[in-house]
N, C-alpha and C positions, 0 to 999 in steps of 0.2 A: 653494563651494556651502554655503548656509545650512543650519543643523541641522535646522531644522523642515522645510525642503524635503526633505531626505534622509529623514527620518521619514516624511513623506507619501509619498514614493516606495516606501519599504519597505513601508508599509501596503497601498498600492495593489498592489504586486507579490504580496504575500501573498494578497490577496483574489483576484487573478487566477489564482494557482497553486491555491487551494483550489477556486475554481469549476470550473477545468479538471479537476481530480481528481475532483470530484463528477459532472461530465458524463461523464467517462470510465468511472467505476464504473457509472453507470446505463445508457449506451449501449453499452459494450464490456465486459461483465463477464468474458467468457473471456479476453480479451486482457490485462485488468488482472490476473487470476489468474495467467496464465502469466508475466507480467513480475515479479510479486511472487515467484513460485517461482524464476524464474531469478535473481533478487537474492539470495534467501534461501539457497539450496543452497550456494554457495561459503562463506558465513558460518558454517554450522553443521558443517562437516567437522572431523573429528578434528584435533587439534593446533593448533586456533585458540584464542586467549585467551578466557577466560571472557565478558568484555564482548562481544566480537564474536559469540560463539554466542547470547548472550541477545538481541542486536540481530537476528540472523538468525531466531530464533524469533518474534520480535515482528513481523517483515516477512512471515514465511511466512503463506500464507492457511490458514484453517481447515480441517480435515479434514471433508468432507462425507460423512456416514453414508448409505448407501442402504438406508433402512428399507423394509419391506414396502408401506408406504403412500406412499412417495415416488415421485413422477412423474419425477424426474430433471431438473426444470426449473432447479434451483439457485437457487431464489428464497427459500429459507429463510434468515433472518438472525436 
């Protein structure tokens, strides 16, 4: 396989993955949040190496504060 063809395939694969992630975040925010949480929880447990804990904290979804003016739609970003 030619190197330029391989680069082209990698670029196309990245574009497809990014667009699929964007659609999933927009159409299924609850499912994406649950998946991120399921991936992050095992990584941040006690006894894990520091790099693994940092990765888990980066993957974990942000904590949503339920302020008095919040309607609970989870649309705040």
